[in-house]
N, C-alpha and C positions, 0 to 999 in steps of 0.2 A: 337517519341513514337510508340511502336509496337501495330498497330491498331488491329491486329488479337488477341494479348495478352489482350488488354483492352476489346474488345467486348466479348471475352470468359469469362472474369472475370465478366463483368456486367451481362451477361446472367446467369452465375452460381449463382451470388448473388441474382439475381431476382427470379430464379427457387428455391433458398433456402428461399425464403419469406422475404428477407431483405428489409427495408423500403428505399424509393427512396432517401431520404436524406442521408442515410448511404451509398447507392451506390455513390452518388455524392461525399461524403467525401472521399471515397476510391479512386475515380477517381482522385481528387485533388492530393492525395498523390501518386498515380501511375504516373500521369504526371510529377510531380516534380522528381520522381525517374528516369523516362525514359529520361527526359531532362537533367540529369546529375547534379541536384542540390545537392549540398554537404550537407550531414546531420551533417558535423562537424562544431562546433563553435570554433573558434580559441581563444586562450588566448590573443593574441595581440589585439583582438577586444573588450576585456572585462577589467573591473577593479573591484577590490573587492567591495562589497556592504559596505556602511558605514551609520552611523546615524541610526542604527537599534534600535528600542525601545524593552523594555523587559516586560514580563508578571507582573513582581514584581513591576514595576513602575505604573501599571494601578491602579486607585483608585477602592475601592469596589463599588459593583452595587447592586441595588435591583433585586435579582434573579427573582422574579415574573414578574416585568416589563420587565427586560432584555431578558428574555426567552420566553416571551409570543408570539412572532411571529417567533420562530426558529424551524426549522425542522432538524432532524438528518438523513443524508444519509450515509449508510455504503456500501462500495465496497465489494460485495459478490460474485464475479465471479469465485474465484479461488478454485481449488482442491488441496488437501494436497499431490500432486504428488511428491514433494521433500521429503516427508516422507514416500513415497510408498503406498499412499491411493488413491483411486478414489472417495473420497467423499468430500463434502464441507469442507473446513478448519474451518469454523465457528462452525461445529458440533464436532470437536475434544475437548476432555477434556482439559480445561486450568488448572483449579486447583480444588481441593476439590469436585470432582464430577461434577462441572459445565462446561459446554461448553463455548466457546467464546460468542456465541449467548446468552446462559443463562444469563451470566454475563452482557452483554450490556443491555438486556431487564430488568434485575433487577435494574441496575443503572437508567434507564429511569423511571421505575416505582416509584423508591424512590423519584426522582425530582418531578414527577408529584404529588405525594401524599403530598409532603411537601409544594409545592408552588402553587398548584392548577392551573397548566398549561396543555396546550395540548401536546407539545413536542412529535410530532409523529416520528416513526422509519420508514424509507423507504429504501429498499434494492435495489441495483443494481445487479441482478442476471445474470447468464449466463445460456445457454442451459444446461450446465453440473451440475449447482447447484440448479436450481429452484425448481425441484420437491421435492428433499429431504428437502430442506431448508423450503419451505411453509408448509410441513407436520410437521415440528417441531416448527413452529412460532405460538405462542399464538394469538388468534383472536384480543386481544386488543392491540398488539404491535404497529400497525400502526394508531390507533385512528380511524378517519372517512375516512382515505385514502386508496387507494389501497396499499397492502403490498409491492409491488416491481414494477420495470420496468426492461426492458431487455437490456443488453449490445448486440451490434451487433457482427457478425463474419465476417471476411474477408478471402479471398483465400490466401493460401501460394503460393508463386511465385517461379517457377523454377529459380534458381540463374543466369543461362546463358540466357534463352529465354524470361524471365519475363512473362511467360504465367503461368496460374494456373496449379498447380502440380496435377497430377493424382495418386492416390494410392489406387487402387482397393482392396487390402487385408484388408485395414482399413480406408474407406472413411472419417471418422471423423477427421483423421489426416491431411486431405486436408485444414482444416480450422484453423484460428487462432483468438484470440481476438485482437483487434486493439489498446490496451494499455488502461490504466485508462482515457486518454484524451478523451475516448468516451463518458464519463459521461455527458458532456454537451449537445451533440447532442441527446443522448438517453433520457435525461430528456425532451427535446422538442418533439422528435419523438413519445414519449409514452403519451404525454398530461399531464404528470405529472407536468411540470413546469407550465403550464397554470392553472391546478387546484391548485397548491400551491398559486400562486399569487391571484387567484380569492378568496381563503379562508383566505387571509389576512396574509400569511407567507411572511416575508421579507428576512430572511437570511437562509441559509442551511450551517451547518457544515458537510463537507464531509470528511471521513476518511476511512482507511482500518479496515476491521472486525477483523483483527488479532492484532490490536493495542489497547490493553485494557487501555492504558494510555490516549487515545484521548477521554476524557470526556468532557461534555459541560460546559465551565466555563462562568458564567454570566459577568465577567469582560471583556471578549473578545467580547462578543455579544454587550454589552453596548458601548465599545470602538469603534467597527466597525459602529454602527449606528450613534453614536455622531459625528464621523469624516466623515461619508457618504463614507466610504471605499467600492469600488465595489468588491474588491478582496484582501483577506488577508491570507497570507500564514505563517503557523507556521513553525519556524526554530529552530535549535539548535547549539550551538557552536560545531564546528567539533572536533574529536578527530582522533587518528591514525586509529581506527576501522572504521571511516567514509570515508577513502580516496577513496574508490570506489563508494560512494553515489553521488547523485546529489547535486550540490551546486548552491547557488544564487550568481549572479554577476550583474554588471551594464554595459550595453552596452555603449561603448565609444562614438558612433556615435550620440545618441540621449538621453542618460542618463536613458533609460528604463531598468528596472529590468528584468532579464532573468534567466531561470533555465537551467543548462547544466548538462546532464547525461554522463555516461560512454560511451554509444554508440555514442555520439555526439563529441567524442574526438578523433583527429587523432594520429597516432602513434608517430609523433614527439612532440605532445603536452602532452603525457601521464605523464611525469615527473611533469610538471606544474600542471596537473589536480589533482594529488595525493597530492599537497602541501595543506595540511588542515589548516596550519597556514595563508597562504595567503588568500585562498578561505574560509573564516572563518565560514560562516553560511550555514547549510545543511538542505535539504528539509525533512520534516517529513511526507509529504503526508497527512497532515491535513490542511484542508482550510476552510475559511468562505467566502461565495459569495452572493452578493446582487442579489436576484433572478430577480427583475426588470431589474437591469443592464445587467444580463445575457440575459434575454429575448430581450432587445434592441439590444445587440450585435449580437445574432443569427438571429434576423429578418433582420438586415442590411446586413448580410453575407449569406442569403439564407439557414440559419440552419447549417453553417459550419464555425468553428472557424479557420480553417487551422493552426493548431499548428505545431511547428517545427517537421520535419520528423525525426523519429528513425528508422533506418534499422537494424533489428536483423538478423544476419546470422546464421542459424541453419541447421539441417537435418530435412527432412520431418518426420522421426520418431526419436524423441530426444533420444529414448533409444538405437538407432542403428546408430552409428557414420559413418556406411558405407552405409547408405540410402542416396538418392540424396540430394544435398545442396539446401536450399530454402532461400528466403528472406521473412521475416515478417515485414509489414509496420505498425508501431506503433506511439503513441504519448503519451506524459506524462501529467497527470492531472495538475501537478504544472506548466507546461509550459504556461498555460493560464495566467500566471502573465504578460506575455508580450503582452497580447491582451487587457489589460485594462488600461487606462490612470488613474493614481492615485492609482494604486495597491500598497499594502505595505506588508512588512513582519513584523513579531513579534517574538523575540526570547523567547523561552519557556524552563522551566526546563527539564532535561532529563526524569523525571518521566512521561512526557507526550508523550515520544517516546520510545515504548517498543514492536516493532513488533516482531512476532514469525515467522521466515523463516525457522529455522531448529530445529532439536531436541536439539541442543546446547542451543538454545534460550528458548526451551520449559522446559529444566531441570531447568534454573534459574527461570522462571516464577512459576514453581511448588515448588520451594524450599521455605526455611524460610527466604530468602532474601525479600520476599513480604509477605504481610497480605491481607486478604480479609475482609474489614469492614462489619459492619452490613448492610450498603447500597450498598454492593457489589462493593465498589471502591477498585482497585487493587494498594495497596500502597507499594512503596519500603521502606525499613527500613534503607537504608543507601544511601549515596549521589552517590556513584559510584557502578556498578554492577561488579560482578566477572567476569573474563574471563573464558570461557568454551570451550574446544575443544575436542570433542569426536571422536575416530577413526570411519570414515564413513563406514569402512568394517562391523562393528558391531552394530553401533548406529544410522545409517542414517534412517533406515526404522522403523516407529512407533512400530510396534510389536516387533522387535528385541530390540529396545531402552527399551521398558517397560519390556521385559523379563530380562533385566539386571539391572533393578531397581524394583525387585518384591516387595519390601516393601516401595517403594516411593524414592524420591530423598534424597541424603545426605544433612546434614546441610551445608549450604554455607555461613552462616551469617558473619563467620570470614575468609571467603576465598578471596584471590586475584586472584588466578589463579589455574585452574584445567585442566590439559591435560592428556588424556587417550590415550594410544597407545596399541592395543591388545584386547583380548576378556576378559574383566574383569566384573564380577557380583558384585553388591554392596549389602551387607547385611542390616538389620535393623539398625537404629539409628547410622549410620557412620557420622563422622563429618570431614569436610575439613577446615583446618586452614592455612593461609599464601599462599604461592606458591607451588602447589603439582604437580609433574608429575608422572604418573604411566605408566609402560610398562610390558607387558607379552607376551612371545612367545607362551605359552601355556594357555588354558582357566584357569582362576583364579577367586577365590571368595574372597572378602574382608569381614572378620568376623563381625557378629553383634557387634555393640558398638565401633568399631575402631575409632580412632582419627588419622587421616592423616594430618601430619603437615610439613611444609617447610618453607624456608625463606620468610617473608613478602615481 
């Protein structure tokens, strides 16, 4: 291990105000990297997960009893940078004038009012999202709890020397989040975990703020409690679109369930990794965790779960591919499935997995493929979602995307596929039916009321 590199990283984190447990967690990852530990998980060491139960098989549960000791944790550290914004993604409009955060809060309030339960919302914020999010968060969202706890940050490492990178022109780019796997240590470091257990909360449902399908289901809460499951990960049956996503498998050596991500796949294993029919179950990044079990695991491990290492290779300025190459050491939240004996997975319908990562996803969410119920549940009106691919030259950035849909999204309820290449603006009340591909070499406008149809 590069002692100079590690000492500099430790000093840098301490000067930045990072908790000693966060520093130790980074040191563990750094040591494994410097020692040459492979971040790869080989297909030959795995076998597909089997005997996976489904949500539809679970019995009904009394919501008031099942949700009485549940807390909702939303991962809220991300900026909408992929859409060209420097603001929390949770504050972007999801649909009908409501932001993601608005809809989440309305969903929770509806459950509280209906069943007379506490059901607090707690956010894992980052330095980049905290101020704006808390300013937009109603005071009653978290109940009697603090509204958030903080994700840590770690230094980006020079790809050759493994020393913390220096970038004086924009020092903020010297830092990176350590991945969603930081949520467990952050819960403990902040004191949130202790507070939750002291106040009688048993389970936390943790999910991404941009996945409005991840609502609290009392059947899952009741199932986890009745079976004494320490860690329950929601999965979906994979499709071609999931080929690059993280999938669940069972380790041949000991039968333990594990999560394998793209960054943990060697080049020679890439073809196997993309076989979504073999690796049938894919991570939704929604999970349920027994807070007492988590506390015990963290206490036994000095506050560190030591999740499988993910090494992301990037440039220090992700917008400038000529800037110096760096390594970002990360871990995946779902990888904690390998840390809990008795961990389980549960196959859920696709409607519970609708993350918005791009403006392609946002167009579908805002369209008539979904409806917003009186209790602010975002419900799909068909079993499979249409495939949408918009030309990133004109639609990737949110302001440019919205300028090309000035009257809102077209009707997609009868669409199978919409591919747009070129600069095309959509008029009002446009409908897409079947499979449609549009191309334009010059800027073009689709007239109001147009029906675009193709072979289904």
